[in-house]
C-alpha positions, 0 to 999 in steps of 0.5 A, a space after each residue: 059157700 055151698 048152700 043147702 039145696 032148695 026143695 022147690 028146685 025140681 029136677 036139679 039135685 045137689 052137686 049138679 050144674 046144668 049147662 044149657 047150650 042154646 042156638 039163637 037162630 032168629 028165624 026159629 019160631 020157638 025163639 018168638 015164644 021165648 021172647 014173649 015171656 020178657 017183662 016190659 023192663 027187659 024189652 026196654 033193655 033189648 031196645 037199648 042194646 040195638 044190634 045185640 038186642 035180638 040175641 040178648 032177648 032170646 037168651 033172656 027168654 030162654 033163661 026165663 023158660 028154663 028157670 020156670 021149668 025148675 020152679 014149676 012157675 010161669 016164666 013171665 012171672 019170675 022177678 030178677 034182682 041184682 047183687 051189689 056187684 051186678 050179678 043177677 039172681 031171682 028176687 026173693 029166692 035163694 035158688 036156683 042160682 044161675 049164670 048166662 053167657 051169649 054171643 051172636 047166635 049161641 048162648 050158655 046158661 048154667 044153673 045150680 040148686 046149691 052153689 054159685 056158678 059162672 059161665 062164659 062163652 066166646 067165639 074163637 075170633 081171628 081178629 083178637 090180639 091174643 098175645 096182648 089180651 093174654 099178657 094184660 089179663 091172664 095168669 103167667 101159667 096160662 100165658 106159658 101154656 099159650 106160648 108153648 102150644 103149637 102155633 096152629 093151636 095158640 088161638 084155641 088155647 088162648 080162648 080156652 084159658 080166657 073162658 075159664 078166667 071169665 067164668 070164674 069172674 062171673 061166678 063172683 059177679 066181677 067185671 073184666 077190670 076187677 081183681 079176683 077176690 081173696 078166698 078163705 082157706 076153706 073156699 074152693 072154686 073149680 072151673 071146667 071146660 064145656 063141650 060146644 060147637 067147633 070154633 067156640 070155647 066155653 067154661 063153667 065155674 062153681 063153688 066146691 069140688 064135689 060137683 059135676 056138669 050135666 049137659 042139657 039141650 034147648 030141644 028139651 024146652 020145646 
């Protein structure tokens, strides 16, 4: 469902999905600043994640900084809630709507004022059994596209398809094993690839067809 843009979301017009690409370098001084914005519950969650905790913490801190910029509010004061299926959103607010993906040393954050979004990011891992994963989770069209790609391109084509698949799931707040919902005849979800560093694949999904991606960089937050 396309929503009426919330007037409090400054700098984020209707029909635009901002895609923030953020390097999660542990030695960066700015990451410590972002981490300082987390709530006590988020710090507990980071500790629970053990090895993945530092990257999750940095991505969550960046999310707070970004949303705080749009809302012109201190990022540490923002409150989050979860929908019935687990998708996070801002508590007590209709917008902005957002989705976060992070892996190791890179994060993507998609933000929109007027529509649901989902974003996914994956490193093109050499140890992934792409044939089995495609067979078990991807559409027949995606499987065919992978199979008919040149051998040296099949892994890349798989991860491109995988991120499109997962971005759409994250738009709906679904887990990997959950089936995609049946959309009514007036519903449209478009999935677009995102430009990310070599060796990675990424995609963003959003409701409706009349929207564009605006690429944003972490340097804008310094």
